[in-house]
All heavy atoms as TSV, in Angstrom:
chain	resi	resn	atom	element	x	y	z
A	1	MET	N	N	77.047	104.311	68.594
A	1	MET	CA	C	76.403	104.175	69.878
A	1	MET	C	C	76.906	102.891	70.544
A	1	MET	O	O	77.009	101.859	69.908
A	1	MET	CB	C	74.885	104.118	69.695
A	1	MET	CG	C	74.174	104.004	70.991
A	1	MET	SD	S	72.360	103.954	71.013
A	1	MET	CE	C	71.806	104.406	69.438
A	2	ALA	N	N	77.198	102.970	71.817
A	2	ALA	CA	C	77.698	101.816	72.557
A	2	ALA	C	C	76.592	100.800	72.798
A	2	ALA	O	O	75.441	101.161	73.019
A	2	ALA	CB	C	78.276	102.280	73.892
A	3	LYS	N	N	76.961	99.532	72.727
A	3	LYS	CA	C	76.009	98.455	72.997
A	3	LYS	C	C	75.784	98.352	74.498
A	3	LYS	O	O	76.713	98.426	75.280
A	3	LYS	CB	C	76.550	97.131	72.481
A	3	LYS	CG	C	76.631	97.049	70.997
A	3	LYS	CD	C	75.507	96.229	70.513
A	3	LYS	CE	C	75.644	96.064	69.012
A	3	LYS	NZ	N	74.497	95.455	68.453
A	4	THR	N	N	74.525	98.187	74.885
A	4	THR	CA	C	74.211	97.985	76.289
A	4	THR	C	C	74.046	96.493	76.540
A	4	THR	O	O	73.992	95.692	75.612
A	4	THR	CB	C	72.903	98.713	76.673
A	4	THR	OG1	O	71.845	98.192	75.886
A	4	THR	CG2	C	73.035	100.210	76.454
A	5	ALA	N	N	73.964	96.120	77.799
A	5	ALA	CA	C	73.831	94.712	78.152
A	5	ALA	C	C	72.556	94.119	77.567
A	5	ALA	O	O	72.540	92.945	77.177
A	5	ALA	CB	C	73.838	94.549	79.669
A	6	ILE	N	N	71.502	94.901	77.471
A	6	ILE	CA	C	70.236	94.386	76.938
A	6	ILE	C	C	70.367	94.036	75.459
A	6	ILE	O	O	69.702	93.136	74.959
A	6	ILE	CB	C	69.084	95.393	77.189
A	6	ILE	CG1	C	67.721	94.729	77.051
A	6	ILE	CG2	C	69.165	96.571	76.265
A	6	ILE	CD1	C	67.320	93.960	78.243
A	7	ASP	N	N	71.266	94.721	74.730
A	7	ASP	CA	C	71.471	94.427	73.312
A	7	ASP	C	C	72.157	93.095	73.101
A	7	ASP	O	O	72.014	92.477	72.049
A	7	ASP	CB	C	72.314	95.524	72.648
A	7	ASP	CG	C	71.574	96.841	72.558
A	7	ASP	OD1	O	70.329	96.812	72.454
A	7	ASP	OD2	O	72.236	97.879	72.586
A	8	LYS	N	N	72.910	92.644	74.077
A	8	LYS	CA	C	73.684	91.421	73.931
A	8	LYS	C	C	72.917	90.161	74.335
A	8	LYS	O	O	73.401	89.065	74.154
A	8	LYS	CB	C	74.968	91.533	74.753
A	8	LYS	CG	C	75.865	92.662	74.257
A	8	LYS	CD	C	77.062	92.844	75.130
A	8	LYS	CE	C	77.849	94.050	74.647
A	8	LYS	NZ	N	78.953	94.363	75.529
A	9	LEU	N	N	71.726	90.321	74.878
A	9	LEU	CA	C	70.938	89.162	75.291
A	9	LEU	C	C	70.418	88.404	74.079
A	9	LEU	O	O	70.160	88.978	73.026
A	9	LEU	CB	C	69.738	89.597	76.140
A	9	LEU	CG	C	70.037	90.087	77.537
A	9	LEU	CD1	C	68.758	90.563	78.197
A	9	LEU	CD2	C	70.692	89.031	78.375
A	10	ASP	N	N	70.242	87.127	74.257
A	10	ASP	CA	C	69.636	86.312	73.214
A	10	ASP	C	C	68.230	86.840	72.932
A	10	ASP	O	O	67.553	87.348	73.819
A	10	ASP	CB	C	69.588	84.865	73.682
A	10	ASP	CG	C	69.140	83.913	72.606
A	10	ASP	OD1	O	69.553	84.080	71.444
A	10	ASP	OD2	O	68.372	83.008	72.929
A	11	TRP	N	N	67.776	86.698	71.706
A	11	TRP	CA	C	66.495	87.259	71.290
A	11	TRP	C	C	65.335	86.747	72.141
A	11	TRP	O	O	64.489	87.525	72.571
A	11	TRP	CB	C	66.249	86.938	69.812
A	11	TRP	CG	C	64.956	87.489	69.334
A	11	TRP	CD1	C	64.712	88.778	68.960
A	11	TRP	CD2	C	63.707	86.797	69.222
A	11	TRP	NE1	N	63.387	88.927	68.609
A	11	TRP	CE2	C	62.751	87.722	68.760
A	11	TRP	CE3	C	63.311	85.490	69.452
A	11	TRP	CZ2	C	61.437	87.372	68.534
A	11	TRP	CZ3	C	61.998	85.151	69.221
A	11	TRP	CH2	C	61.072	86.080	68.768
A	12	ILE	N	N	65.284	85.477	72.428
A	12	ILE	CA	C	64.157	84.919	73.186
A	12	ILE	C	C	64.163	85.435	74.630
A	12	ILE	O	O	63.108	85.714	75.193
A	12	ILE	CB	C	64.120	83.379	73.137
A	12	ILE	CG1	C	62.796	82.851	73.677
A	12	ILE	CG2	C	65.266	82.770	73.905
A	12	ILE	CD1	C	61.640	83.072	72.766
A	13	VAL	N	N	65.339	85.586	75.207
A	13	VAL	CA	C	65.427	86.131	76.563
A	13	VAL	C	C	64.939	87.576	76.561
A	13	VAL	O	O	64.188	87.992	77.444
A	13	VAL	CB	C	66.868	86.037	77.103
A	13	VAL	CG1	C	66.997	86.726	78.448
A	13	VAL	CG2	C	67.302	84.587	77.194
A	14	ASN	N	N	65.341	88.324	75.559
A	14	ASN	CA	C	64.899	89.713	75.442
A	14	ASN	C	C	63.379	89.781	75.255
A	14	ASN	O	O	62.718	90.639	75.824
A	14	ASN	CB	C	65.627	90.389	74.275
A	14	ASN	CG	C	65.621	91.890	74.386
A	14	ASN	OD1	O	65.052	92.460	75.304
A	14	ASN	ND2	N	66.254	92.532	73.443
A	15	LEU	N	N	62.828	88.870	74.458
A	15	LEU	CA	C	61.379	88.828	74.265
A	15	LEU	C	C	60.663	88.524	75.576
A	15	LEU	O	O	59.680	89.178	75.925
A	15	LEU	CB	C	61.000	87.796	73.205
A	15	LEU	CG	C	59.497	87.602	72.971
A	15	LEU	CD1	C	58.872	88.877	72.431
A	15	LEU	CD2	C	59.253	86.448	72.024
A	16	LEU	N	N	61.143	87.549	76.319
A	16	LEU	CA	C	60.520	87.198	77.602
A	16	LEU	C	C	60.603	88.363	78.596
A	16	LEU	O	O	59.635	88.643	79.315
A	16	LEU	CB	C	61.158	85.941	78.184
A	16	LEU	CG	C	60.862	84.651	77.425
A	16	LEU	CD1	C	61.681	83.502	77.996
A	16	LEU	CD2	C	59.381	84.336	77.455
A	17	LEU	N	N	61.747	89.038	78.630
A	17	LEU	CA	C	61.877	90.200	79.508
A	17	LEU	C	C	60.916	91.311	79.089
A	17	LEU	O	O	60.329	91.987	79.931
A	17	LEU	CB	C	63.312	90.725	79.500
A	17	LEU	CG	C	64.342	89.877	80.233
A	17	LEU	CD1	C	65.739	90.431	80.000
A	17	LEU	CD2	C	64.032	89.794	81.707
A	18	THR	N	N	60.742	91.465	77.781
A	18	THR	CA	C	59.820	92.487	77.285
A	18	THR	C	C	58.386	92.156	77.657
A	18	THR	O	O	57.622	93.026	78.063
A	18	THR	CB	C	59.952	92.627	75.750
A	18	THR	OG1	O	61.293	93.001	75.446
A	18	THR	CG2	C	59.004	93.684	75.213
A	19	ILE	N	N	58.004	90.882	77.549
A	19	ILE	CA	C	56.633	90.482	77.869
A	19	ILE	C	C	56.328	90.652	79.354
A	19	ILE	O	O	55.292	91.196	79.730
A	19	ILE	CB	C	56.373	89.028	77.432
A	19	ILE	CG1	C	56.353	88.947	75.899
A	19	ILE	CG2	C	55.061	88.505	78.014
A	19	ILE	CD1	C	56.315	87.528	75.364
A	20	PHE	N	N	57.252	90.211	80.211
A	20	PHE	CA	C	56.952	90.178	81.637
A	20	PHE	C	C	57.435	91.390	82.430
A	20	PHE	O	O	56.856	91.724	83.457
A	20	PHE	CB	C	57.524	88.903	82.258
A	20	PHE	CG	C	56.856	87.663	81.739
A	20	PHE	CD1	C	57.532	86.803	80.891
A	20	PHE	CD2	C	55.546	87.381	82.062
A	20	PHE	CE1	C	56.917	85.665	80.391
A	20	PHE	CE2	C	54.910	86.245	81.569
A	20	PHE	CZ	C	55.599	85.392	80.728
A	21	LEU	N	N	58.486	92.042	81.975
A	21	LEU	CA	C	59.066	93.127	82.757
A	21	LEU	C	C	59.306	94.383	81.926
A	21	LEU	O	O	60.247	95.121	82.175
A	21	LEU	CB	C	60.403	92.674	83.362
A	21	LEU	CG	C	60.358	91.497	84.317
A	21	LEU	CD1	C	61.750	91.061	84.683
A	21	LEU	CD2	C	59.562	91.832	85.557
A	22	ASP	N	N	58.481	94.626	80.941
A	22	ASP	CA	C	58.742	95.710	79.995
A	22	ASP	C	C	58.967	97.071	80.638
A	22	ASP	O	O	59.955	97.723	80.324
A	22	ASP	CB	C	57.633	95.802	78.949
A	22	ASP	CG	C	57.956	96.815	77.878
A	22	ASP	OD1	O	58.916	96.567	77.120
A	22	ASP	OD2	O	57.280	97.846	77.811
A	23	PRO	N	N	58.121	97.548	81.524
A	23	PRO	CA	C	58.375	98.889	82.067
A	23	PRO	C	C	59.722	98.983	82.785
A	23	PRO	O	O	60.423	99.977	82.652
A	23	PRO	CB	C	57.220	99.112	83.044
A	23	PRO	CG	C	56.131	98.248	82.527
A	23	PRO	CD	C	56.829	97.029	81.976
A	24	LEU	N	N	60.105	97.944	83.497
A	24	LEU	CA	C	61.382	97.953	84.210
A	24	LEU	C	C	62.555	97.837	83.243
A	24	LEU	O	O	63.450	98.675	83.235
A	24	LEU	CB	C	61.423	96.811	85.228
A	24	LEU	CG	C	62.732	96.643	85.989
A	24	LEU	CD1	C	62.967	97.864	86.870
A	24	LEU	CD2	C	62.708	95.381	86.807
A	25	VAL	N	N	62.556	96.801	82.409
A	25	VAL	CA	C	63.680	96.538	81.509
A	25	VAL	C	C	63.828	97.641	80.467
A	25	VAL	O	O	64.924	98.160	80.252
A	25	VAL	CB	C	63.524	95.162	80.820
A	25	VAL	CG1	C	64.572	94.968	79.747
A	25	VAL	CG2	C	63.592	94.048	81.845
A	26	GLN	N	N	62.752	98.004	79.814
A	26	GLN	CA	C	62.853	99.015	78.770
A	26	GLN	C	C	63.067	100.405	79.355
A	26	GLN	O	O	63.688	101.256	78.721
A	26	GLN	CB	C	61.616	98.986	77.865
A	26	GLN	CG	C	61.487	97.700	77.091
A	26	GLN	CD	C	62.721	97.383	76.259
A	26	GLN	OE1	O	63.400	98.256	75.764
A	26	GLN	NE2	N	62.996	96.103	76.104
A	27	GLY	N	N	62.585	100.646	80.562
A	27	GLY	CA	C	62.877	101.917	81.228
A	27	GLY	C	C	64.373	102.048	81.493
A	27	GLY	O	O	64.977	103.083	81.202
A	28	ILE	N	N	64.973	100.988	82.015
A	28	ILE	CA	C	66.420	100.978	82.250
A	28	ILE	C	C	67.168	101.098	80.931
A	28	ILE	O	O	68.139	101.851	80.817
A	28	ILE	CB	C	66.841	99.703	83.001
A	28	ILE	CG1	C	66.307	99.736	84.433
A	28	ILE	CG2	C	68.364	99.552	82.997
A	28	ILE	CD1	C	66.470	98.437	85.182
A	29	ASN	N	N	66.726	100.353	79.913
A	29	ASN	CA	C	67.372	100.387	78.611
A	29	ASN	C	C	67.363	101.794	78.030
A	29	ASN	O	O	68.367	102.272	77.510
A	29	ASN	CB	C	66.669	99.412	77.662
A	29	ASN	CG	C	67.391	99.238	76.355
A	29	ASN	OD1	O	68.592	99.448	76.259
A	29	ASN	ND2	N	66.668	98.834	75.338
A	30	ARG	N	N	66.254	102.475	78.134
A	30	ARG	CA	C	66.165	103.834	77.594
A	30	ARG	C	C	67.036	104.809	78.387
A	30	ARG	O	O	67.662	105.690	77.816
A	30	ARG	CB	C	64.707	104.285	77.560
A	30	ARG	CG	C	63.957	103.624	76.411
A	30	ARG	CD	C	62.464	103.828	76.517
A	30	ARG	NE	N	61.771	103.360	75.325
A	30	ARG	CZ	C	61.430	102.109	75.097
A	30	ARG	NH1	N	61.714	101.170	75.980
A	30	ARG	NH2	N	60.791	101.771	73.989
A	31	ILE	N	N	67.102	104.626	79.704
A	31	ILE	CA	C	67.969	105.473	80.528
A	31	ILE	C	C	69.427	105.244	80.152
A	31	ILE	O	O	70.195	106.198	80.011
A	31	ILE	CB	C	67.723	105.226	82.026
A	31	ILE	CG1	C	66.354	105.790	82.412
A	31	ILE	CG2	C	68.817	105.867	82.869
A	31	ILE	CD1	C	65.902	105.431	83.814
A	32	LEU	N	N	69.833	103.984	79.974
A	32	LEU	CA	C	71.216	103.675	79.603
A	32	LEU	C	C	71.575	104.231	78.229
A	32	LEU	O	O	72.740	104.522	77.960
A	32	LEU	CB	C	71.452	102.160	79.619
A	32	LEU	CG	C	71.439	101.506	80.988
A	32	LEU	CD1	C	71.557	100.002	80.858
A	32	LEU	CD2	C	72.558	102.063	81.852
A	33	ARG	N	N	70.600	104.372	77.354
A	33	ARG	CA	C	70.842	104.922	76.024
A	33	ARG	C	C	70.822	106.447	76.023
A	33	ARG	O	O	70.962	107.062	74.978
A	33	ARG	CB	C	69.804	104.400	75.040
A	33	ARG	CG	C	69.961	102.943	74.745
A	33	ARG	CD	C	68.832	102.481	73.849
A	33	ARG	NE	N	68.888	101.065	73.667
A	33	ARG	CZ	C	69.294	100.481	72.547
A	33	ARG	NH1	N	69.650	101.200	71.523
A	33	ARG	NH2	N	69.321	99.179	72.461
A	34	GLY	N	N	70.608	107.050	77.186
A	34	GLY	CA	C	70.644	108.498	77.291
A	34	GLY	C	C	69.286	109.165	77.212
A	34	GLY	O	O	69.195	110.388	77.223
A	35	LYS	N	N	68.230	108.395	77.132
A	35	LYS	CA	C	66.866	108.943	77.073
A	35	LYS	C	C	66.264	108.900	78.475
A	35	LYS	O	O	65.335	108.151	78.755
A	35	LYS	CB	C	65.998	108.140	76.104
A	35	LYS	CG	C	66.593	107.958	74.736
A	35	LYS	CD	C	66.641	109.277	74.001
A	35	LYS	CE	C	67.170	109.044	72.596
A	35	LYS	NZ	N	67.282	110.257	71.855
A	36	VAL	N	N	66.810	109.717	79.373
A	36	VAL	CA	C	66.469	109.650	80.790
A	36	VAL	C	C	64.997	109.969	81.035
A	36	VAL	O	O	64.310	109.249	81.769
A	36	VAL	CB	C	67.379	110.589	81.604
A	36	VAL	CG1	C	66.985	110.593	83.068
A	36	VAL	CG2	C	68.828	110.188	81.435
A	37	ILE	N	N	64.486	111.027	80.429
A	37	ILE	CA	C	63.099	111.430	80.686
A	37	ILE	C	C	62.129	110.354	80.186
A	37	ILE	O	O	61.174	110.004	80.887
A	37	ILE	CB	C	62.807	112.800	80.044
A	37	ILE	CG1	C	63.629	113.849	80.780
A	37	ILE	CG2	C	61.321	113.122	80.089
A	37	ILE	CD1	C	63.498	115.242	80.288
A	38	ILE	N	N	62.375	109.810	78.995
A	38	ILE	CA	C	61.511	108.753	78.470
A	38	ILE	C	C	61.618	107.505	79.339
A	38	ILE	O	O	60.617	106.830	79.602
A	38	ILE	CB	C	61.882	108.426	77.003
A	38	ILE	CG1	C	61.578	109.627	76.108
A	38	ILE	CG2	C	61.155	107.191	76.514
A	38	ILE	CD1	C	60.125	110.038	76.066
A	39	GLY	N	N	62.822	107.173	79.824
A	39	GLY	CA	C	62.999	106.019	80.702
A	39	GLY	C	C	62.215	106.160	81.996
A	39	GLY	O	O	61.552	105.220	82.443
A	40	ILE	N	N	62.279	107.325	82.595
A	40	ILE	CA	C	61.525	107.578	83.829
A	40	ILE	C	C	60.027	107.544	83.546
A	40	ILE	O	O	59.251	106.971	84.316
A	40	ILE	CB	C	61.961	108.912	84.458
A	40	ILE	CG1	C	63.398	108.795	84.960
A	40	ILE	CG2	C	61.028	109.322	85.585
A	40	ILE	CD1	C	64.024	110.098	85.386
A	41	LEU	N	N	59.614	108.136	82.439
A	41	LEU	CA	C	58.206	108.103	82.042
A	41	LEU	C	C	57.733	106.664	81.855
A	41	LEU	O	O	56.620	106.304	82.232
A	41	LEU	CB	C	58.011	108.908	80.755
A	41	LEU	CG	C	56.598	109.012	80.215
A	41	LEU	CD1	C	55.732	109.802	81.183
A	41	LEU	CD2	C	56.610	109.677	78.851
A	42	TRP	N	N	58.603	105.823	81.293
A	42	TRP	CA	C	58.280	104.411	81.073
A	42	TRP	C	C	58.025	103.715	82.414
A	42	TRP	O	O	57.109	102.919	82.543
A	42	TRP	CB	C	59.421	103.735	80.331
A	42	TRP	CG	C	58.998	102.655	79.421
A	42	TRP	CD1	C	59.074	101.312	79.654
A	42	TRP	CD2	C	58.422	102.781	78.130
A	42	TRP	NE1	N	58.592	100.609	78.589
A	42	TRP	CE2	C	58.191	101.499	77.635
A	42	TRP	CE3	C	58.075	103.866	77.337
A	42	TRP	CZ2	C	57.630	101.263	76.403
A	42	TRP	CZ3	C	57.534	103.639	76.114
A	42	TRP	CH2	C	57.312	102.344	75.652
A	43	PHE	N	N	58.867	104.015	83.422
A	43	PHE	CA	C	58.668	103.445	84.764
A	43	PHE	C	C	57.342	103.890	85.367
A	43	PHE	O	O	56.567	103.081	85.864
A	43	PHE	CB	C	59.772	103.901	85.724
A	43	PHE	CG	C	61.069	103.178	85.579
A	43	PHE	CD1	C	62.236	103.898	85.437
A	43	PHE	CD2	C	61.139	101.810	85.607
A	43	PHE	CE1	C	63.451	103.261	85.330
A	43	PHE	CE2	C	62.345	101.156	85.491
A	43	PHE	CZ	C	63.511	101.883	85.356
A	44	ILE	N	N	57.105	105.178	85.354
A	44	ILE	CA	C	55.946	105.754	86.036
A	44	ILE	C	C	54.628	105.312	85.419
A	44	ILE	O	O	53.667	105.010	86.127
A	44	ILE	CB	C	56.040	107.300	86.044
A	44	ILE	CG1	C	57.224	107.721	86.903
A	44	ILE	CG2	C	54.760	107.934	86.550
A	44	ILE	CD1	C	57.548	109.198	86.805
A	45	THR	N	N	54.564	105.239	84.090
A	45	THR	CA	C	53.304	104.941	83.415
A	45	THR	C	C	53.136	103.465	83.072
A	45	THR	O	O	52.113	103.088	82.497
A	45	THR	CB	C	53.177	105.757	82.120
A	45	THR	OG1	O	54.223	105.374	81.234
A	45	THR	CG2	C	53.220	107.240	82.398
A	46	GLY	N	N	54.111	102.634	83.394
A	46	GLY	CA	C	53.987	101.208	83.083
A	46	GLY	C	C	54.031	100.940	81.580
A	46	GLY	O	O	53.219	100.196	81.060
A	47	GLY	N	N	54.969	101.542	80.914
A	47	GLY	CA	C	55.073	101.334	79.467
A	47	GLY	C	C	54.066	102.168	78.700
A	47	GLY	O	O	53.418	101.689	77.774
A	48	LEU	N	N	53.932	103.403	79.113
A	48	LEU	CA	C	52.987	104.352	78.502
A	48	LEU	C	C	51.570	103.793	78.484
A	48	LEU	O	O	50.925	103.681	77.453
A	48	LEU	CB	C	53.447	104.770	77.112
A	48	LEU	CG	C	54.764	105.533	77.074
A	48	LEU	CD1	C	55.174	105.820	75.645
A	48	LEU	CD2	C	54.671	106.815	77.858
A	49	PHE	N	N	51.115	103.390	79.654
A	49	PHE	CA	C	49.751	102.897	79.885
A	49	PHE	C	C	49.438	101.634	79.079
A	49	PHE	O	O	48.302	101.406	78.680
A	49	PHE	CB	C	48.720	103.988	79.595
A	49	PHE	CG	C	48.969	105.239	80.380
A	49	PHE	CD1	C	49.452	106.369	79.761
A	49	PHE	CD2	C	48.762	105.259	81.747
A	49	PHE	CE1	C	49.714	107.521	80.492
A	49	PHE	CE2	C	49.016	106.411	82.480
A	49	PHE	CZ	C	49.494	107.536	81.852
A	50	GLY	N	N	50.460	100.828	78.836
A	50	GLY	CA	C	50.262	99.555	78.133
A	50	GLY	C	C	50.428	99.647	76.628
A	50	GLY	O	O	50.686	98.639	75.977
A	51	ILE	N	N	50.298	100.820	76.068
A	51	ILE	CA	C	50.431	100.957	74.610
A	51	ILE	C	C	51.871	100.688	74.190
A	51	ILE	O	O	52.119	99.963	73.227
A	51	ILE	CB	C	49.971	102.363	74.154
A	51	ILE	CG1	C	48.486	102.529	74.445
A	51	ILE	CG2	C	50.252	102.587	72.677
A	51	ILE	CD1	C	47.983	103.944	74.308
A	52	GLY	N	N	52.819	101.273	74.888
A	52	GLY	CA	C	54.229	101.040	74.585
A	52	GLY	C	C	54.611	99.592	74.780
A	52	GLY	O	O	55.431	99.041	74.038
A	53	TRP	N	N	54.031	98.940	75.781
A	53	TRP	CA	C	54.295	97.523	76.043
A	53	TRP	C	C	53.851	96.675	74.857
A	53	TRP	O	O	54.591	95.807	74.407
A	53	TRP	CB	C	53.562	97.124	77.322
A	53	TRP	CG	C	53.674	95.692	77.695
A	53	TRP	CD1	C	54.776	95.078	78.216
A	53	TRP	CD2	C	52.661	94.702	77.598
A	53	TRP	NE1	N	54.496	93.755	78.452
A	53	TRP	CE2	C	53.203	93.495	78.081
A	53	TRP	CE3	C	51.345	94.706	77.164
A	53	TRP	CZ2	C	52.478	92.326	78.131
A	53	TRP	CZ3	C	50.635	93.541	77.224
A	53	TRP	CH2	C	51.198	92.375	77.695
A	54	ILE	N	N	52.675	96.940	74.324
A	54	ILE	CA	C	52.166	96.194	73.163
A	54	ILE	C	C	53.052	96.450	71.944
A	54	ILE	O	O	53.407	95.509	71.223
A	54	ILE	CB	C	50.704	96.576	72.879
A	54	ILE	CG1	C	49.810	96.062	74.014
A	54	ILE	CG2	C	50.240	96.017	71.527
A	54	ILE	CD1	C	48.405	96.611	73.987
A	55	ILE	N	N	53.447	97.686	71.718
A	55	ILE	CA	C	54.317	98.009	70.582
A	55	ILE	C	C	55.671	97.317	70.723
A	55	ILE	O	O	56.215	96.784	69.747
A	55	ILE	CB	C	54.480	99.534	70.449
A	55	ILE	CG1	C	53.154	100.150	70.010
A	55	ILE	CG2	C	55.598	99.886	69.464
A	55	ILE	CD1	C	53.126	101.649	70.050
A	56	ASP	N	N	56.232	97.293	71.932
A	56	ASP	CA	C	57.506	96.615	72.155
A	56	ASP	C	C	57.410	95.119	71.855
A	56	ASP	O	O	58.310	94.549	71.244
A	56	ASP	CB	C	57.987	96.822	73.588
A	56	ASP	CG	C	58.567	98.193	73.831
A	56	ASP	OD1	O	58.796	98.919	72.842
A	56	ASP	OD2	O	58.798	98.534	75.002
A	57	ILE	N	N	56.330	94.479	72.279
A	57	ILE	CA	C	56.159	93.046	72.012
A	57	ILE	C	C	56.021	92.784	70.519
A	57	ILE	O	O	56.645	91.865	69.978
A	57	ILE	CB	C	54.953	92.480	72.788
A	57	ILE	CG1	C	55.267	92.464	74.283
A	57	ILE	CG2	C	54.614	91.069	72.309
A	57	ILE	CD1	C	54.107	92.101	75.146
A	58	ILE	N	N	55.233	93.588	69.836
A	58	ILE	CA	C	55.053	93.401	68.389
A	58	ILE	C	C	56.374	93.583	67.657
A	58	ILE	O	O	56.716	92.785	66.782
A	58	ILE	CB	C	53.972	94.367	67.855
A	58	ILE	CG1	C	52.603	93.938	68.382
A	58	ILE	CG2	C	53.974	94.392	66.328
A	58	ILE	CD1	C	51.499	94.930	68.128
A	59	THR	N	N	57.142	94.608	68.016
A	59	THR	CA	C	58.419	94.813	67.338
A	59	THR	C	C	59.400	93.679	67.634
A	59	THR	O	O	60.180	93.309	66.766
A	59	THR	CB	C	59.057	96.167	67.695
A	59	THR	OG1	O	59.193	96.269	69.099
A	59	THR	CG2	C	58.238	97.312	67.165
A	60	MET	N	N	59.350	93.137	68.834
A	60	MET	CA	C	60.208	91.992	69.158
A	60	MET	C	C	59.798	90.767	68.347
A	60	MET	O	O	60.646	90.007	67.893
A	60	MET	CB	C	60.147	91.662	70.646
A	60	MET	CG	C	60.869	92.627	71.527
A	60	MET	SD	S	62.628	92.712	71.218
A	60	MET	CE	C	63.114	91.023	71.516
A	61	LEU	N	N	58.507	90.559	68.170
A	61	LEU	CA	C	58.035	89.389	67.436
A	61	LEU	C	C	58.392	89.433	65.952
A	61	LEU	O	O	58.546	88.389	65.327
A	61	LEU	CB	C	56.527	89.217	67.609
A	61	LEU	CG	C	56.090	88.765	68.996
A	61	LEU	CD1	C	54.572	88.781	69.109
A	61	LEU	CD2	C	56.653	87.401	69.340
A	62	ILE	N	N	58.522	90.620	65.413
A	62	ILE	CA	C	58.895	90.709	64.003
A	62	ILE	C	C	60.403	90.957	63.855
A	62	ILE	O	O	60.873	91.360	62.799
A	62	ILE	CB	C	58.074	91.762	63.233
A	62	ILE	CG1	C	58.202	93.144	63.869
A	62	ILE	CG2	C	56.629	91.355	63.151
A	62	ILE	CD1	C	57.490	94.226	63.092
A	63	HIS	N	N	61.138	90.692	64.931
A	63	HIS	CA	C	62.610	90.730	64.945
A	63	HIS	C	C	63.190	92.094	64.606
A	63	HIS	O	O	64.221	92.179	63.973
A	63	HIS	CB	C	63.198	89.700	63.993
A	63	HIS	CG	C	62.875	88.315	64.343
A	63	HIS	ND1	N	63.557	87.608	65.294
A	63	HIS	CD2	C	61.931	87.471	63.875
A	63	HIS	CE1	C	63.061	86.412	65.373
A	63	HIS	NE2	N	62.057	86.295	64.542
A	64	LYS	N	N	62.546	93.125	65.015
A	64	LYS	CA	C	63.091	94.451	64.795
A	64	LYS	C	C	63.548	95.022	66.123
A	64	LYS	O	O	63.041	94.667	67.173
A	64	LYS	CB	C	62.061	95.379	64.152
A	64	LYS	CG	C	61.739	94.992	62.749
A	64	LYS	CD	C	60.922	96.046	62.088
A	64	LYS	CE	C	60.666	95.637	60.629
A	64	LYS	NZ	N	59.849	96.606	59.958
A	65	LYS	N	N	64.483	95.902	66.040
A	65	LYS	CA	C	64.990	96.566	67.235
A	65	LYS	C	C	63.895	97.471	67.790
A	65	LYS	O	O	63.189	98.130	67.054
A	65	LYS	CB	C	66.205	97.396	66.850
A	65	LYS	CG	C	66.966	97.948	67.997
A	65	LYS	CD	C	68.212	98.642	67.490
A	65	LYS	CE	C	68.993	99.203	68.615
A	65	LYS	NZ	N	70.189	99.865	68.162
A	66	ILE	N	N	63.780	97.509	69.110
A	66	ILE	CA	C	62.788	98.361	69.735
A	66	ILE	C	C	63.257	99.807	69.624
A	66	ILE	O	O	64.309	100.171	70.146
A	66	ILE	CB	C	62.578	97.979	71.213
A	66	ILE	CG1	C	62.001	96.581	71.303
A	66	ILE	CG2	C	61.681	98.982	71.913
A	66	ILE	CD1	C	61.866	96.069	72.705
A	67	THR	N	N	62.481	100.618	68.936
A	67	THR	CA	C	62.867	102.012	68.743
A	67	THR	C	C	61.756	102.966	69.163
A	67	THR	O	O	61.870	104.153	68.974
A	67	THR	CB	C	63.217	102.288	67.258
A	67	THR	OG1	O	62.103	101.948	66.460
A	67	THR	CG2	C	64.435	101.499	66.843
A	68	PHE	N	N	60.669	102.475	69.720
A	68	PHE	CA	C	59.560	103.330	70.115
A	68	PHE	C	C	60.019	104.313	71.178
A	68	PHE	O	O	60.424	103.945	72.257
A	68	PHE	CB	C	58.411	102.465	70.645
A	68	PHE	CG	C	57.195	103.247	71.043
A	68	PHE	CD1	C	56.434	103.896	70.112
A	68	PHE	CD2	C	56.841	103.330	72.374
A	68	PHE	CE1	C	55.317	104.595	70.479
A	68	PHE	CE2	C	55.736	104.048	72.764
A	68	PHE	CZ	C	54.968	104.686	71.816
A	69	LEU	N	N	59.989	105.572	70.850
A	69	LEU	CA	C	60.402	106.661	71.729
A	69	LEU	C	C	61.847	106.528	72.204
A	69	LEU	O	O	62.193	107.002	73.263
A	69	LEU	CB	C	59.474	106.774	72.940
A	69	LEU	CG	C	58.054	107.216	72.654
A	69	LEU	CD1	C	57.260	107.229	73.944
A	69	LEU	CD2	C	58.008	108.579	71.999
A	70	ALA	N	N	62.670	105.888	71.428
A	70	ALA	CA	C	64.069	105.731	71.838
A	70	ALA	C	C	64.991	106.479	70.921
A	70	ALA	O	O	64.689	106.823	69.852
A	70	ALA	CB	C	64.446	104.263	71.851
């Protein structure tokens, strides 16, 4: 799988983007990875009504790749 620009960001920058802009950043990230429907759903629901946002932050804090619905 090809690396996207979000994969190349420093961990702390990625964490900050996840905390403050998760629906936008992770929606784009999922679309770029070929998960178009999930990416659009992420935009529309604001990170799956906040649940996906919390899961993304927790996975970032434990230094794991975000894989929720990806």
